[in-house]
C-alpha positions in Angstrom: 0.0 0.0 0.0 1.4 3.4 -1.1 1.6 6.4 1.3 0.5 8.9 -1.4 -2.5 9.8 -3.6 -2.1 10.8 -7.2 -4.6 12.4 -9.4 -3.1 13.1 -12.8 -5.9 15.0 -14.2 -8.4 17.0 -12.0 -10.5 18.1 -14.9 -11.6 14.5 -15.3 -12.8 14.1 -11.6 -16.2 16.1 -12.3 -18.7 15.2 -14.9 -19.4 17.9 -17.6 -20.6 21.0 -15.9 -24.3 21.1 -16.5 -26.2 24.3 -17.6 -27.0 26.5 -14.8 -25.5 24.4 -12.1 -22.6 23.7 -9.8 -21.2 20.2 -9.5 -18.7 19.1 -6.8 -16.8 15.8 -6.0 -14.9 15.1 -2.9 -11.9 13.1 -4.2 -9.7 12.8 -1.2 -10.1 12.8 2.6 -8.0 11.9 5.5 -7.8 12.9 9.1 -6.3 16.4 8.4 -7.3 17.2 4.7 -10.4 17.1 2.4 -10.1 17.9 -1.2 -13.2 18.9 -3.2 -13.3 19.8 -7.0 -16.0 22.2 -7.9 -17.3 22.8 -11.6 -19.4 25.9 -12.0 -21.3 27.0 -15.1 -20.9 30.7 -16.0 -22.9 32.9 -13.7 -23.3 30.3 -10.9 -22.2 31.4 -7.5 -21.7 30.2 -4.0 -23.0 33.0 -1.8 -21.2 34.5 1.2 -20.5 32.0 3.9 -17.6 30.9 6.3 -16.0 27.7 7.2 -14.9 26.6 10.8 -11.6 25.4 9.2 -8.7 26.8 7.2 -9.2 26.5 3.5 -7.2 26.8 0.3 -8.9 27.6 -3.0 -7.1 27.3 -6.3 -8.6 28.3 -9.6 -7.8 25.2 -11.9 -9.5 26.5 -15.0 -11.7 29.7 -15.8 -12.3 33.1 -14.4 -14.2 34.0 -11.2 -15.0 36.9 -9.0 -14.0 36.1 -5.4 -14.8 38.2 -2.4 -12.8 37.7 0.7 -13.7 39.6 3.9 -15.4 42.3 1.6 -12.4 42.6 -0.7 -13.3 41.7 -4.4 -11.0 40.1 -6.6 -11.0 39.1 -10.3 -9.2 35.8 -10.5 -8.2 33.5 -13.4 -6.6 30.1 -13.9 -3.7 29.5 -11.5 -4.9 32.0 -8.7 -4.4 30.6 -5.1 -6.0 31.6 -2.0 -5.5 30.8 1.7 -8.3 31.6 4.0 -8.3 31.3 7.9 -11.2 29.8 9.7 -14.4 32.1 9.9 -13.4 34.3 7.0 -16.5 35.5 4.9 -16.2 34.5 1.4 -18.1 34.1 -2.0 -17.4 32.9 -5.4 -18.9 33.8 -8.8 -18.1 32.0 -12.1 -17.5 34.6 -14.8 -16.7 31.6 -17.3 -17.1 27.9 -16.9 -15.0 27.3 -13.8 -13.0 24.4 -12.1 -12.0 25.4 -8.5 -10.1 23.1 -6.2 -11.0 23.5 -2.6 -8.8 22.1 0.3 -10.1 22.0 3.7 -7.4 21.8 6.2 -8.0 20.1 9.5 -10.9 18.1 8.3 -12.1 15.0 10.1 
């Protein structure tokens, strides 16, 4: 048994993004980390919310407006964000969007 997890192509982990929808897939979980891939259609959003855990967001593909604690950011492929617990945030897809979410401290 190996001590690592390998996913050579994140894009293949979610089905085709459906019109007017958001799809998500938790593809890895252990005692301290949960990895979720989201696929957003253009215009779809996750409204403002918080998490009790630290989180990392990476834009895998596409463009999004991300609001962090009231600060609005226009982000594209390759953008990376670290958020401490309880930070208010929201995401709006400006184009079809793939977003990786890592929840740190997950159980």
